[in-house]
C-alpha positions as CSV (number, residue, x, y, z in Angstrom):
1,M,43.4,-41.1,26.2
2,P,46.5,-40.5,28.0
3,G,48.6,-41.5,24.9
4,E,46.5,-39.0,22.8
5,A,47.3,-36.3,25.3
6,E,51.1,-36.8,25.0
7,V,50.8,-36.8,21.3
8,G,48.8,-33.4,21.2
9,T,50.6,-29.9,21.3
10,P,49.9,-29.2,25.1
11,A,51.8,-30.9,27.6
12,C,51.1,-31.5,31.2
13,K,53.5,-30.3,33.9
14,P,55.9,-32.7,35.6
15,E,53.5,-33.1,38.7
16,E,51.1,-35.1,36.6
17,K,53.5,-38.1,36.6
18,A,53.8,-38.1,40.3
19,S,51.0,-40.5,41.0
20,E,52.6,-43.2,38.8
21,P,55.5,-44.5,40.9
22,A,53.4,-45.0,44.1
23,E,54.9,-48.3,45.3
24,E,58.6,-47.2,44.9
25,P,60.3,-44.9,47.5
26,T,59.5,-41.5,47.1
27,P,62.2,-39.7,45.0
28,E,63.1,-36.0,45.3
29,P,61.0,-33.5,43.3
30,A,64.4,-32.8,41.1
31,G,64.7,-36.1,40.2
32,E,61.0,-36.7,39.1
33,E,61.6,-33.3,37.0
34,T,64.8,-35.1,35.2
35,V,62.9,-38.1,34.1
36,T,60.0,-36.5,32.4
37,E,61.4,-33.1,31.1
38,P,63.6,-34.0,28.2
39,R,60.8,-35.2,26.1
40,E,58.6,-32.2,26.8
41,Q,61.4,-29.3,26.5
42,P,61.5,-27.7,22.8
43,Q,64.5,-27.9,20.9
44,E,66.9,-24.8,20.5
45,P,66.9,-22.1,19.4
46,S,63.2,-21.8,20.9
47,P,63.2,-22.1,24.8
48,G,60.4,-23.9,26.4
49,P,57.9,-22.6,29.2
50,P,59.5,-21.8,32.5
51,A,59.8,-24.8,34.6
52,V,57.6,-25.2,37.8
53,S,59.5,-24.8,40.8
54,K,57.3,-27.0,43.2
55,P,54.9,-29.3,41.9
56,P,51.5,-29.8,43.9
57,P,51.0,-33.0,45.5
58,A,49.0,-35.8,43.9
59,S,45.5,-36.4,44.9
60,E,42.8,-37.9,43.4
61,D,40.2,-35.1,44.2
62,L,42.1,-33.0,41.8
63,P,41.4,-33.3,38.0
64,S,43.7,-34.0,35.3
65,C,45.3,-31.6,33.0
66,P,43.0,-30.2,30.1
67,L,43.4,-31.6,26.7
68,L,44.2,-30.2,23.3
69,L,45.4,-26.9,24.0
70,T,45.7,-25.0,20.7
71,V,46.1,-21.6,19.4
72,E,42.9,-20.9,17.5
73,D,43.6,-17.5,16.0
74,V,46.5,-14.7,16.1
75,T,46.2,-11.1,14.9
76,D,48.5,-8.2,15.6
77,S,47.0,-7.4,19.0
78,S,45.1,-10.6,20.2
79,V,45.4,-14.4,20.6
80,T,42.5,-16.7,20.8
81,V,43.3,-20.3,22.5
82,S,40.9,-23.2,23.1
83,W,41.1,-26.6,24.9
84,E,39.0,-29.7,25.8
85,P,37.9,-30.9,29.4
86,P,40.1,-32.9,31.3
87,E,39.9,-36.8,31.2
88,S,39.5,-37.1,34.8
89,L,37.4,-34.5,36.7
90,G,38.2,-35.7,40.2
91,Q,35.9,-36.6,43.3
92,R,34.9,-33.1,43.7
93,G,34.4,-31.9,40.1
94,I,35.7,-28.9,38.5
95,K,34.7,-25.3,39.3
96,G,36.5,-24.0,36.1
97,Y,39.6,-23.2,34.3
98,T,42.6,-20.8,34.9
99,L,44.5,-19.5,32.1
100,E,47.9,-18.0,32.4
101,Y,50.6,-16.7,30.0
102,C,54.3,-15.9,30.4
103,L,56.6,-13.9,28.4
104,E,59.4,-15.5,26.6
105,G,62.6,-15.3,28.6
106,A,60.6,-14.7,31.8
107,S,59.9,-16.9,34.8
108,E,56.7,-15.5,36.1
109,W,53.4,-16.8,35.1
110,V,50.8,-14.0,34.7
111,P,46.9,-15.0,35.4
112,V,44.5,-14.1,32.7
113,N,41.4,-14.4,35.0
114,V,41.2,-14.0,38.7
115,Q,38.4,-16.4,38.9
116,P,37.9,-19.9,37.6
117,M,36.0,-19.6,34.1
118,M,33.7,-22.4,32.8
119,V,34.4,-21.7,28.9
120,T,36.9,-23.6,27.2
121,Q,38.0,-20.7,24.8
122,H,39.3,-17.3,25.7
123,T,40.7,-14.2,23.5
124,L,43.5,-12.3,25.0
125,R,43.4,-8.7,23.6
126,N,45.6,-5.4,23.5
127,L,48.9,-7.4,23.1
128,A,52.1,-5.5,22.1
129,I,53.5,-6.3,18.5
130,G,56.8,-8.2,19.0
131,N,56.1,-10.3,22.3
132,K,56.2,-14.1,22.4
133,L,53.9,-15.5,24.9
134,F,53.6,-19.2,26.5
135,F,50.1,-20.4,27.7
136,R,49.1,-22.9,30.3
137,V,45.7,-23.9,31.3
138,S,44.6,-26.0,34.5
139,A,41.5,-27.2,35.7
140,V,40.2,-25.9,39.3
141,S,38.4,-28.0,42.0
142,S,37.5,-27.2,45.2
143,E,40.8,-28.9,46.5
144,G,42.7,-26.6,44.2
145,A,44.3,-26.6,40.6
146,G,45.3,-29.7,38.9
147,P,48.2,-30.1,36.6
148,A,48.4,-27.4,33.7
149,A,48.5,-28.3,30.0
150,V,51.3,-26.0,28.5
151,L,51.9,-24.9,24.9
152,D,55.4,-26.2,23.8
153,Q,55.9,-23.1,21.4
154,P,55.7,-19.4,22.1
155,V,52.9,-17.5,20.4
156,H,54.4,-14.7,18.2
157,I,52.6,-11.4,18.3
158,K,53.5,-9.8,15.0
159,K,52.1,-7.2,12.4
160,F,49.4,-8.8,10.4
161,I,49.5,-8.4,6.8
162,E,46.4,-8.7,4.7
163,A,47.2,-9.4,0.9
164,P,45.8,-6.4,-1.2
165,K,42.9,-7.1,-3.4
166,I,40.8,-4.9,-5.5
167,R,37.0,-5.6,-5.7
168,V,35.9,-4.1,-8.8
169,P,32.0,-3.5,-9.1
170,R,30.0,-5.4,-11.8
171,Y,29.1,-2.4,-13.8
172,L,32.7,-1.3,-14.2
173,R,33.6,-4.7,-15.5
174,Q,32.6,-3.4,-19.2
175,T,33.5,-0.2,-20.7
176,Y,31.9,2.8,-18.4
177,I,30.0,5.3,-20.7
178,R,29.1,8.9,-20.0
179,K,27.9,11.8,-21.8
180,V,30.2,15.1,-22.0
181,G,29.4,17.4,-19.1
182,E,28.3,14.6,-16.7
183,V,29.7,13.8,-13.4
184,I,32.0,10.6,-13.0
185,N,32.0,9.3,-9.7
186,L,33.7,5.8,-9.2
187,Q,34.0,4.2,-5.8
188,I,36.4,1.1,-6.0
189,P,36.4,-1.0,-2.6
190,F,39.8,-2.9,-1.9
191,Q,41.4,-5.0,0.9
192,G,44.5,-5.0,2.6
193,K,46.1,-4.7,6.0
194,P,47.7,-2.2,7.0
195,K,46.4,0.6,5.0
196,P,48.2,0.1,1.5
197,Q,49.5,2.7,-0.9
198,V,47.1,3.5,-3.7
199,S,47.7,5.2,-7.1
200,W,45.8,5.8,-10.1
201,T,47.1,6.3,-13.7
202,H,45.2,7.2,-17.0
203,N,46.6,5.5,-20.2
204,G,49.8,5.0,-18.4
205,H,50.4,8.4,-17.2
206,A,49.8,10.3,-13.9
207,L,46.2,11.7,-13.6
208,D,45.7,15.5,-14.3
209,T,45.0,16.8,-10.8
210,Q,43.4,19.8,-11.9
211,R,40.5,17.7,-13.9
212,V,40.6,14.5,-11.7
213,N,40.4,14.3,-8.0
214,V,41.2,11.1,-5.9
215,R,40.2,10.4,-2.5
216,N,41.8,7.3,-0.8
217,G,40.2,5.6,2.3
218,E,40.9,2.6,4.7
219,R,38.7,0.6,2.6
220,D,38.0,2.0,-1.0
221,S,39.4,4.7,-3.4
222,I,37.2,7.4,-5.1
223,L,37.8,8.8,-8.7
224,F,35.6,11.8,-9.2
225,I,35.6,14.1,-12.2
226,R,33.1,17.1,-11.7
227,S,32.2,17.7,-15.8
228,A,33.6,14.7,-18.0
229,Q,35.1,15.8,-21.4
230,R,36.2,13.6,-24.2
231,I,39.9,13.6,-23.3
232,D,38.8,11.8,-19.9
233,S,38.3,8.8,-22.0
234,G,40.8,5.9,-21.7
235,H,42.1,3.2,-19.4
236,Y,42.4,4.1,-15.8
237,E,44.5,1.7,-14.0
238,L,44.3,1.6,-10.1
239,S,47.1,0.0,-8.1
240,I,47.4,-0.8,-4.2
241,Q,50.9,-2.0,-2.9
242,L,51.6,-3.4,0.5
243,E,54.7,-5.2,1.7
244,G,56.1,-6.1,-1.6
245,L,52.6,-7.4,-2.8
246,E,50.6,-5.4,-5.6
247,A,47.2,-5.6,-6.8
248,K,46.0,-4.0,-10.1
249,A,42.6,-3.2,-11.7
250,T,41.7,-1.5,-15.2
251,I,38.7,0.6,-15.8
252,D,38.0,1.7,-19.4
253,I,36.0,5.0,-19.5
254,L,34.2,6.1,-22.5
255,V,33.0,9.9,-22.5
256,I,30.7,10.6,-25.7
257,E,28.7,13.4,-27.2
258,R,26.1,13.9,-30.1
259,P,27.7,13.4,-33.4
260,G,28.3,15.9,-36.2
261,P,25.9,16.4,-39.2
262,P,26.9,14.5,-42.4
263,K,29.0,16.5,-44.9
264,S,26.6,16.8,-47.6
265,I,23.5,15.2,-49.3
266,K,22.8,15.3,-53.0
267,L,19.4,14.6,-54.8
268,L,20.6,11.9,-57.5
269,D,17.2,11.2,-59.4
270,V,13.6,11.9,-59.6
271,W,11.2,9.4,-61.4
272,G,7.6,8.8,-60.8
273,F,6.6,8.9,-57.1
274,N,10.3,8.5,-56.2
275,A,13.5,10.3,-55.3
276,A,17.1,8.8,-55.0
277,L,19.2,10.3,-52.2
278,E,22.9,10.1,-51.3
279,W,25.1,11.5,-48.5
280,T,28.6,11.3,-47.0
281,P,29.4,10.2,-43.4
282,P,30.1,12.9,-40.8
283,A,33.8,13.9,-39.9
284,D,33.0,13.7,-36.2
285,T,31.0,10.7,-34.8
286,G,30.8,11.9,-31.3
287,N,33.5,9.6,-30.0
288,T,31.5,6.3,-30.4
289,E,30.1,4.4,-33.2
290,L,27.2,5.7,-35.4
291,L,23.5,4.0,-34.8
292,G,22.3,5.0,-38.3
293,Y,20.8,8.1,-40.2
294,T,17.4,9.7,-40.1
295,V,16.0,11.1,-43.2
296,Q,13.2,13.6,-43.5
297,K,11.4,15.3,-46.3
298,A,9.3,18.7,-46.4
299,D,6.8,19.8,-48.8
300,R,7.6,23.2,-50.3
301,K,3.9,24.5,-49.7
302,T,3.7,23.7,-46.0
303,G,7.5,23.5,-45.1
304,Q,6.7,21.0,-42.4
305,W,9.4,18.2,-42.0
306,F,8.3,14.6,-41.7
307,T,10.7,11.4,-41.0
308,V,10.9,9.1,-43.8
309,F,13.5,6.7,-42.4
310,E,15.0,6.1,-38.8
311,R,18.5,4.7,-38.4
312,C,19.0,3.9,-41.8
313,H,22.6,2.2,-42.1
314,R,23.5,2.9,-45.5
315,T,24.6,6.3,-47.0
316,N,22.0,6.5,-49.6
317,C,18.1,5.7,-49.8
318,T,15.0,6.0,-52.1
319,V,12.0,8.0,-50.8
320,S,8.8,6.5,-52.5
321,D,5.1,7.5,-52.3
322,L,5.6,11.3,-53.1
323,I,2.6,13.1,-54.1
324,I,2.0,14.3,-57.6
325,G,2.3,18.1,-58.3
326,N,4.6,18.7,-55.1
327,S,8.2,19.6,-54.8
328,Y,10.1,18.4,-51.9
329,S,13.3,19.1,-50.0
330,F,15.3,16.4,-48.0
331,R,17.7,16.3,-45.1
332,V,19.4,13.7,-43.3
333,F,20.7,13.4,-39.4
334,S,23.3,11.3,-38.2
335,E,22.5,9.5,-34.8
336,N,24.5,7.7,-32.0
337,Q,23.9,6.8,-28.5
338,C,23.5,10.6,-27.5
339,G,20.9,11.4,-29.9
340,L,20.6,13.2,-33.2
341,S,23.1,15.6,-34.7
342,A,22.4,19.3,-33.8
343,T,22.0,20.1,-37.7
344,A,21.4,18.7,-40.8
345,P,22.3,19.4,-44.4
346,V,19.5,20.1,-47.0
347,T,19.3,19.1,-50.5
348,A,20.2,21.9,-52.7
349,E,17.6,21.2,-55.5
350,L,13.8,20.6,-55.2
351,A,12.4,17.2,-56.0
352,H,9.4,18.1,-58.6
353,I,6.9,15.4,-58.9
354,Q,5.4,16.0,-62.3
355,K,2.0,15.0,-63.5
356,A,2.1,12.3,-66.2
357,D,0.3,13.3,-69.6
358,T,-2.4,10.9,-70.2
359,V,-5.1,11.0,-72.7
360,S,-8.5,9.0,-72.0
361,K,-10.0,7.1,-74.8
362,R,-13.7,6.9,-74.8
363,E,-14.2,6.0,-78.2
364,G,-15.3,2.1,-78.5
365,I,-16.4,1.8,-74.9
366,P,-20.2,1.1,-74.7
367,E,-22.2,2.8,-72.0
368,R,-24.2,0.2,-69.9
369,D,-27.8,0.7,-69.5
370,F,-28.5,0.2,-65.6
371,L,-32.5,0.5,-66.2
372,E,-34.4,-2.4,-65.2
373,A,-37.8,-3.6,-64.6
374,P,-39.0,-4.7,-61.0
375,K,-38.2,-8.4,-60.4
376,F,-38.4,-10.3,-57.1
377,T,-35.1,-12.0,-56.0
378,H,-36.9,-13.4,-53.1
379,P,-40.4,-14.3,-52.8
380,L,-42.7,-14.2,-50.0
381,A,-43.0,-17.4,-48.0
382,D,-46.3,-18.9,-46.4
383,H,-46.2,-18.4,-42.8
384,T,-48.1,-19.5,-39.8
385,T,-48.3,-17.4,-36.7
386,T,-49.9,-17.3,-33.1
387,P,-52.6,-15.0,-32.3
388,G,-51.5,-12.0,-30.1
389,Y,-48.0,-12.4,-31.3
390,S,-46.8,-9.7,-34.1
391,T,-45.1,-11.2,-37.0
392,Q,-43.3,-10.1,-40.1
393,L,-43.2,-10.9,-43.8
394,F,-40.1,-10.5,-46.0
395,C,-39.2,-10.3,-49.8
396,S,-36.4,-8.7,-51.8
397,V,-36.7,-7.0,-55.1
398,R,-34.5,-5.4,-57.8
399,A,-35.1,-2.5,-60.0
400,T,-33.9,0.7,-61.7
401,P,-35.0,3.4,-60.9
402,K,-36.3,2.4,-57.5
403,P,-39.6,1.0,-57.7
404,K,-43.0,1.8,-55.4
405,I,-43.9,-0.9,-53.1
406,I,-47.6,-1.7,-52.6
407,W,-48.8,-4.2,-49.9
408,M,-52.3,-5.8,-50.4
409,K,-54.5,-8.4,-48.2
410,N,-57.0,-10.6,-50.4
411,K,-56.3,-8.2,-53.3
412,M,-57.1,-5.0,-51.4
413,D,-54.7,-2.2,-50.6
414,I,-53.7,-2.0,-46.9
415,Q,-51.7,1.1,-47.1
416,G,-52.4,3.5,-44.2
417,N,-53.9,0.8,-41.8
418,P,-52.3,1.4,-38.4
419,K,-52.3,-2.4,-37.8
420,Y,-49.8,-2.8,-40.6
421,R,-46.2,-1.4,-40.8
422,A,-44.3,-1.6,-44.3
423,L,-40.7,-0.9,-44.5
424,S,-38.4,-0.9,-47.7
425,E,-34.5,-0.7,-47.6
426,Q,-31.8,-1.7,-50.0
427,G,-34.3,-3.7,-51.9
428,V,-35.6,-5.7,-48.9
429,C,-39.3,-5.3,-48.4
430,S,-41.0,-6.1,-44.9
431,L,-44.5,-5.9,-43.6
432,E,-45.0,-6.2,-39.9
433,I,-48.6,-7.3,-38.7
434,R,-49.1,-6.2,-35.3
435,K,-50.8,-8.6,-32.8
436,P,-52.6,-10.7,-35.7
437,S,-56.0,-12.4,-35.1
438,P,-57.7,-15.1,-36.7
439,F,-59.4,-12.4,-38.9
440,D,-56.0,-11.3,-40.2
441,A,-55.4,-14.9,-41.9
442,G,-55.5,-14.6,-45.7
443,I,-53.5,-14.0,-49.1
444,Y,-50.8,-11.2,-48.8
445,T,-49.3,-9.7,-51.9
446,C,-46.2,-7.2,-52.5
447,K,-46.2,-5.4,-55.6
448,A,-43.4,-3.4,-56.9
449,I,-44.0,-0.9,-59.8
450,N,-41.6,1.6,-61.7
451,A,-41.4,3.2,-65.1
452,L,-40.4,-0.2,-66.8
453,G,-42.9,-2.4,-65.4
454,E,-44.3,-4.1,-62.3
455,A,-43.9,-7.5,-60.6
456,S,-45.8,-9.1,-57.4
457,V,-45.4,-11.9,-55.2
458,D,-48.0,-13.8,-53.0
459,C,-48.1,-15.8,-49.8
460,R,-50.6,-17.3,-47.1
461,L,-50.8,-16.5,-43.7
462,D,-52.6,-18.7,-41.2
463,V,-53.2,-17.5,-37.6
464,K,-53.9,-20.6,-35.4
């Protein structure tokens, strides 16, 4: 452990060596200093810490010097130092540590803390730029302070420079698109200490201060345009400079508006239910690419416009499914991210959808006779039912004209009997027997009669 303390940055004061030559005659303090100091003194031109005029007497009650005295952090106004506890705490233990500093070239040590502190790290603040300070720390017990660990080299307090850096927001790393008349308000954070010099350029030239406002703060720069115009599009470069260091960032801004209408539209041809159209692209695309064209049609009778195609990428199209006998006008809009053009050219000519001359040929086509005598396509089926539970009989008949349906039981007409309900719909005939009893068993007949003839079907009903 003593060997590690000698290798580290801190060095104990000469009085720490006084306990080693105990059996030899007690030498003068100055002689002891000349033996140990040459290895502790820093080389020129950096002078070492001021020498101790009178070392305290060696005692086993005093702790040894703290270990590993190092500088943790240095700013333009503060220094943070730390150390490790001493190897030997002495017989009485330690009450804390005393930290002192000394200006380079001075001989007086100034205490940082009046009372011993138990922490092994301390920050000294409000220091003047340009000072060079030595530091030493010693452990304190009830018997007094032990030997001190001293920094070999002074700590220089100088202006702290933080390299400039621009932090462009994610949404500005691609082209920033705004519409004409909208507000542009860009806040670009940056780093740099002390405050760097900030400048903006637009397409390599200085900003137009009548249109563009810039506010530079300690940590950000704001670019503000109250009402964006298309001339504000382009490459904006932010540059910050500090002590010969420079950082740059480029932001692309695109200001767009609705496109102009197509130059013209022509009606090329009309055939059947179709009309062919062709138009020319607009002269002004609104400072951005077109998304397509919207084609509309209007009937001359109503005058109402209806959309036929949306975002058509070609400059021609064919409109189909037009109504025979009507006349149509057509118009086309251009479209971009801002929307459709304010106006649209209209075809000068009307598209007339003519009726085709057709002659019906009735000769040689025989007329079909749909008259038919009754014929049962589905007969009645024998059925067994339970007393007290209503049941139904079904059959189907085909006849033209519509036949008259007659239901009979055991060859007797049962029309008008409230116990039975007969229905006939779409050729399906049904007979409902309400709560039958054993006396309702028998042979049931369904008869269909029209002008061409008649037909009938039978079935047996058992009630058990």
